[in-house]
C-alpha positions as CSV (number, residue, x, y, z in Angstrom):
1,X,34.8,-2.8,-103.0
2,X,36.8,-1.1,-100.8
3,X,38.5,-2.7,-97.7
4,X,39.2,-0.6,-94.6
5,X,41.7,-1.8,-91.7
6,X,41.0,-0.4,-88.3
7,X,44.1,-0.2,-85.7
8,X,44.0,0.2,-81.6
9,X,47.2,2.0,-80.5
10,X,49.3,-0.1,-78.2
11,X,48.3,2.6,-75.3
12,X,44.8,1.9,-75.6
13,X,45.5,-2.1,-74.7
14,X,47.4,-1.3,-72.1
15,X,44.9,1.2,-70.4
16,X,42.2,-1.5,-70.6
17,X,44.5,-4.3,-69.2
18,X,45.6,-1.5,-66.5
19,X,41.8,-1.0,-65.5
20,X,41.1,-4.7,-65.2
21,X,43.9,-5.1,-62.9
22,X,43.1,-2.4,-60.7
23,X,39.5,-3.8,-60.4
24,X,40.9,-7.0,-59.5
25,X,42.8,-5.9,-56.9
26,X,39.8,-3.7,-55.4
27,X,37.6,-6.7,-55.5
28,X,39.9,-9.3,-53.9
29,X,42.6,-7.6,-52.2
30,X,40.6,-6.2,-49.3
31,X,42.7,-6.2,-45.9
32,X,41.6,-8.3,-43.1
33,X,43.1,-8.2,-39.2
34,X,42.6,-10.3,-36.1
35,X,41.4,-9.2,-32.6
36,X,42.6,-11.5,-30.2
37,X,43.2,-11.7,-26.5
38,X,41.9,-13.6,-23.2
39,X,39.3,-12.8,-20.9
40,X,39.6,-13.5,-16.9
41,X,37.8,-12.7,-13.9
42,X,39.2,-9.3,-12.7
43,X,38.8,-10.2,-9.0
44,X,40.8,-13.4,-9.1
45,X,42.4,-13.5,-12.3
46,X,41.1,-16.8,-13.7
47,X,40.5,-17.1,-17.2
48,X,36.7,-17.3,-18.4
49,X,35.7,-20.4,-20.3
50,X,33.0,-19.9,-23.1
51,X,32.8,-16.1,-22.6
52,X,30.9,-14.3,-25.5
53,X,32.4,-11.5,-28.0
54,X,29.8,-10.1,-29.8
55,X,30.0,-7.4,-32.7
56,X,27.1,-5.1,-33.0
57,X,28.2,-4.4,-36.6
58,X,28.3,-8.1,-37.6
59,X,26.7,-10.0,-35.2
60,X,27.6,-13.4,-37.3
61,X,31.4,-12.8,-36.6
62,X,31.4,-13.3,-33.0
63,X,33.0,-15.8,-30.8
64,X,33.4,-17.5,-27.6
65,X,36.6,-18.1,-25.3
66,X,38.0,-21.7,-25.2
67,X,39.5,-23.9,-22.3
68,X,42.2,-21.3,-22.0
69,X,39.8,-18.1,-22.0
70,X,41.4,-17.1,-25.4
71,X,39.7,-15.6,-28.4
72,X,40.6,-14.7,-31.7
73,X,38.1,-12.5,-34.3
74,X,39.1,-11.8,-37.9
75,X,37.6,-8.9,-39.5
76,X,37.8,-6.6,-42.4
77,X,39.6,-3.2,-41.9
78,X,37.2,-0.8,-40.0
79,X,35.7,0.4,-36.8
80,X,33.7,-2.0,-34.6
81,X,32.1,-2.0,-31.3
82,X,32.6,-5.3,-29.4
83,X,30.9,-6.5,-26.5
84,X,32.6,-9.0,-23.8
85,X,30.1,-10.7,-21.7
86,X,29.8,-13.7,-19.3
87,X,27.2,-15.1,-17.2
88,X,27.5,-13.7,-13.5
89,X,29.7,-10.7,-14.8
90,X,29.2,-7.2,-16.1
91,X,29.3,-6.4,-19.6
92,X,32.3,-4.5,-21.0
93,X,32.2,-2.7,-24.4
94,X,35.3,-1.8,-26.7
95,X,35.4,0.6,-29.3
96,X,38.3,-0.7,-31.8
97,X,39.6,1.2,-35.0
98,X,41.0,-2.4,-36.6
99,X,44.0,-1.2,-39.1
100,X,45.9,-3.9,-38.1
101,X,46.2,-7.0,-35.7
102,X,45.3,-6.1,-32.0
103,X,45.7,-7.7,-29.1
104,X,43.0,-6.7,-26.3
105,X,42.7,-8.6,-22.8
106,X,39.6,-8.3,-20.8
107,X,39.0,-8.6,-17.0
108,X,35.4,-8.8,-16.5
109,X,34.0,-7.7,-13.1
110,X,31.7,-10.0,-11.0
111,X,28.0,-8.7,-11.2
112,X,27.1,-7.2,-8.0
113,X,23.5,-7.2,-8.1
114,X,21.9,-8.3,-4.8
115,X,18.9,-11.1,-5.9
116,X,15.7,-11.2,-3.5
117,X,15.9,-14.0,-1.2
118,X,13.6,-17.1,-2.1
119,X,11.3,-18.5,0.5
120,X,9.9,-21.9,0.4
121,X,7.0,-22.4,2.7
122,X,4.6,-25.4,3.2
123,X,0.9,-24.0,2.1
124,X,-0.9,-26.7,4.2
125,X,0.4,-24.8,7.4
126,X,-1.2,-21.7,6.4
127,X,-4.1,-20.9,7.6
128,X,-7.1,-20.1,4.9
129,X,-8.5,-17.1,6.9
130,X,-7.4,-13.8,5.6
131,X,-9.9,-11.7,7.6
132,X,-10.5,-12.0,11.2
133,X,-14.1,-10.5,12.2
134,X,-14.6,-10.5,16.1
135,X,-18.0,-11.3,17.6
136,X,-19.3,-13.3,14.1
137,X,-20.8,-16.4,13.8
138,X,-21.4,-18.1,10.5
139,X,-23.4,-21.1,9.5
140,X,-23.8,-23.1,6.4
141,X,-26.8,-24.5,5.5
142,X,-25.6,-28.0,5.9
143,X,-24.9,-27.4,9.3
144,X,-28.4,-25.6,10.0
145,X,-29.8,-28.9,8.5
146,X,-28.4,-31.1,11.2
147,X,-30.0,-29.0,14.1
148,X,-33.2,-30.0,15.7
149,X,-36.3,-28.8,14.0
150,X,-40.0,-28.6,14.5
151,X,-42.0,-30.8,12.5
152,X,-39.0,-31.8,10.5
153,X,-39.0,-28.2,8.9
154,X,-35.5,-26.4,9.1
155,X,-36.2,-23.0,10.4
156,X,-33.1,-20.4,9.7
157,X,-34.0,-18.1,12.5
158,X,-34.4,-20.9,15.3
159,X,-31.0,-22.2,14.5
160,X,-29.6,-19.1,15.4
161,X,-30.7,-19.5,19.4
162,X,-28.5,-22.5,19.6
163,X,-25.5,-19.7,19.3
164,X,-23.8,-18.6,22.6
165,X,-25.0,-15.1,23.2
166,X,-28.2,-15.9,21.7
167,X,-31.6,-16.3,23.6
168,X,-35.2,-17.1,22.8
169,X,-38.3,-14.7,23.0
170,X,-40.4,-17.2,24.1
171,X,-42.1,-20.5,23.2
172,X,-43.6,-20.6,19.9
173,X,-41.8,-17.6,19.0
174,X,-39.3,-17.3,16.3
175,X,-37.7,-14.2,17.5
176,X,-34.3,-13.9,19.4
177,X,-32.6,-11.8,21.8
178,X,-28.8,-11.0,21.2
179,X,-26.7,-10.1,24.5
180,X,-29.4,-8.7,26.4
181,X,-31.0,-6.4,23.5
182,X,-34.5,-6.8,22.2
183,X,-36.0,-8.7,19.4
184,X,-36.9,-5.1,18.1
185,X,-33.2,-4.2,17.9
186,X,-32.2,-7.1,15.5
187,X,-31.6,-6.3,11.9
188,X,-32.3,-9.0,9.5
189,X,-31.0,-9.0,5.6
190,X,-31.8,-11.6,3.3
191,X,-29.2,-10.5,0.0
192,X,-28.9,-7.0,1.8
193,X,-32.5,-6.5,1.7
194,X,-34.3,-5.6,5.4
195,X,-36.9,-8.3,6.1
196,X,-39.2,-6.9,8.9
197,X,-41.3,-9.7,9.7
198,X,-39.1,-13.1,9.7
199,X,-41.9,-15.4,10.7
200,X,-45.3,-16.2,10.0
201,X,-48.1,-18.6,11.5
202,X,-47.9,-17.1,14.9
203,X,-44.1,-17.3,14.9
204,X,-43.9,-21.2,14.3
205,X,-42.3,-21.1,10.8
206,X,-39.6,-19.0,9.3
207,X,-40.0,-16.9,6.2
208,X,-37.0,-18.1,4.7
209,X,-37.0,-21.2,2.1
210,X,-33.7,-23.1,3.4
211,X,-33.4,-24.6,-0.2
212,X,-32.9,-21.1,-1.1
213,X,-30.1,-20.3,1.9
214,X,-26.6,-20.8,1.3
215,X,-25.3,-19.6,4.9
216,X,-26.6,-17.6,7.8
217,X,-24.1,-14.8,9.2
218,X,-25.0,-13.1,12.7
219,X,-22.9,-10.1,14.1
220,X,-23.3,-10.1,17.8
221,X,-21.0,-7.1,18.2
222,X,-18.6,-4.9,16.4
223,X,-21.2,-4.4,13.5
224,X,-19.7,-2.9,10.4
225,X,-20.5,0.4,9.5
226,X,-22.5,-0.3,6.4
227,X,-25.1,-2.3,8.5
228,X,-25.3,0.9,11.1
229,X,-22.6,0.1,13.3
230,X,-20.1,2.6,14.6
């Protein structure tokens, strides 16, 4: 049986060792530098405690100033965009090409934005009325039921005769006159539908069922245009 011996030149071993050393240096020998400084109020020069330093490229590497307004951030070599901010102050942005240790002192200007005034009002003293109508009377059904009624039957139309400016046509009639006008000039609506005969049984009883009426509104003047007024 033949026996062969294989020999590697010394230069080959040296090349492998040199390659290993270069790779190790590249992996573990990355340069890092420090950015430090103080943050102050631009108006009076007072140091800002707890001010924020934010790096857009690496948000987790930010910092805050201590009780002396000092900050320090250690980063790998490279270019960074740094935002300096503090509550009530305008933000300052700096572009830094980090190749060595750098000292950057920042003065933040006070935020000059004017806020709207705050009003504290007691709502219990504010009138709930938002729309004032002249020459208008409104009665709810509970008020109408308290008025005197013939034979205990509530009459919606006759209840209007108790209002100022309204007079009855005559005894035993459910019609009414408004401010000198005649009964034929009245427009009676039920849910926006015209009612031409508002009574029956010779005018003794109204055609309106009080149990189906929620409220009554009477315009004695300044009638809205939708009802034919000017």
